[in-house]
N, C-alpha and C positions, 0 to 999 in steps of 0.2 A: 504494500500500500504506500503510494507516494503522495506526500502532502504537497499540495500546490502552493506556490508563492502568491500571496495576496498583493495585488497591484492597485494603485489608486485609479479610480475611474473618473478622469477629468474630461469634460467636454470642452470644445473650443469656446463655447459661450461662457462657461464657468470661469475659464482662464481669462477671457477678455473682461468679464465683469470684475474679477479680482484685480486685474491690472488697472482698470479704470478707477476702482475704489482706492487703490494704493496711490495712484497718480493724483487723485483729488486730495488725499491726505498730505502728500508732499507739496502740492501746489496751494495748500491752504495757508500759505504765507500771507504777508501783509500786502494787499493790493488796494492802494488808495491812489486816486488820481494825483498826478504830479502837480504841485502848486509852486508858486514862487515863494521860496522860503527866505527871502531877503528881509521880510518884515517880521517882527517879533510876534505880532498877532497871528500870522499864518503859522508860525512854529507852534504856538499854543493851540491853535485849531487842529493841527495835525496830531499832536499828542492827545488832545481831548477826544478826537475821533478814534484813536487807537485804544485808549485806556478808559474813557468815560470820565476822566478826572482832569482838572485844570492844574498844570504844573506851575511852579514858582521858580523864577530865575534865582540861582544860588551860586555863591562864590565858594561853597564847600566842595564843588566838583571841579577838578583840575583836568581838563581835556586838552592834551597836548598833541598837535599834529603839525606837520610842516605847512607853512603858508603856501608854498608852491612845490609841486612834485612833478617829475617828468612824465609819469604815466599813471593811469588810474587803476592798474592791475594790483599793485601791492603798496598801498599807501599806509605808512606806519601810524599807529595810534597808541597813545599812552593815556591811561585814565586812572586817577586816584581820587578817592572821596574821603573827606575828613569825617571820620566816624570812629567812636571808641569800640565798636563792635561788641557791645555788651547786650544782655538780654533786653535791657530797657531802651537802648538806642543802637540800632544796627541797620545796615543796608540789606534789603531782601534781594533785589536784583537790579541790574542796569541794562537798559536797551540803548543801542547805538543806532540812530536813524540817519539815513541819507535821502531826503525827500525827492531828489531828482533821479534816483536809481529805479530800475524796473521793480525791484522788491525793496521797499523803503526800510524795513528793519534788517540791518546788515549784521548785527551781532546782539547776543543776549548773554549776560553773565549772572550767575546765581551765587550768593554768598551766605555763609552760615556764621551766626554769632559765636565768638570765642574760638572759632576753628579756622577762620580765614581773614585775610586782610583785604580791605576793599580797594584793590588796585589790580590792574591788568595791562598787559602790553601785547599788541597783536598787529596784524595788517588787514586792511579791508580793501574792497574794490569800490571805485567811484565812477559813475557814468559820465560825469561832467563837473566843471567847477561848481561848488555849492557849499552851503552851510551844512556841517555835520553836527547832529544833536546828540547829547548824552542825557538820557532821562533816568533818574534814579528813584526807585520806590523804596521808601523807608519802612521800618517795621510798623509804624503807626498809620501807614497808608498814604502819607504825604508824598507828593511827586516833586522832585527837584530837577531843574534842567539847566544846562549850559550848552553853548554852541561855539563853533569856531569855523572860520572860512578856510576852505582848501581849494587852491587853483591847480587843476590837473591839465596837462597838455594833451593827453590822449584818453579816449574812452576805455574804461576797464570793464564795462558791462556790454556784451554783445548779444 
């Protein structure tokens, strides 16, 4: 008596449905129409549309990026938030937004009180010269924001 091997019985329709569902999950990023982020009111509107909350400009956020960079493919970004990272006062997460990119949210970082320092250094892509926004959500739900202008010579998002 030979025991047969069980094989999965997938139909083409089932595979296409699963692929479409997975693609929708991946494409579920932030799709907001591109707006002119030169005005502070527009920046606040973008953040409010994403989070449902109104951010406050803060000097606790130190967003450091080069003023000009030769290409938009690997623009360096350094971010540090003044926070003691205690249970009573800590950073939950940080979003980095580029309003003129096809996907506005270019990075998100999560922090844990007493186990991490609220600073990060990375590289991001930029589609064109624009303001880059750093939006910090604190443990009490408050949103802090800061921005910096970055001039790129070539498009890093195709």
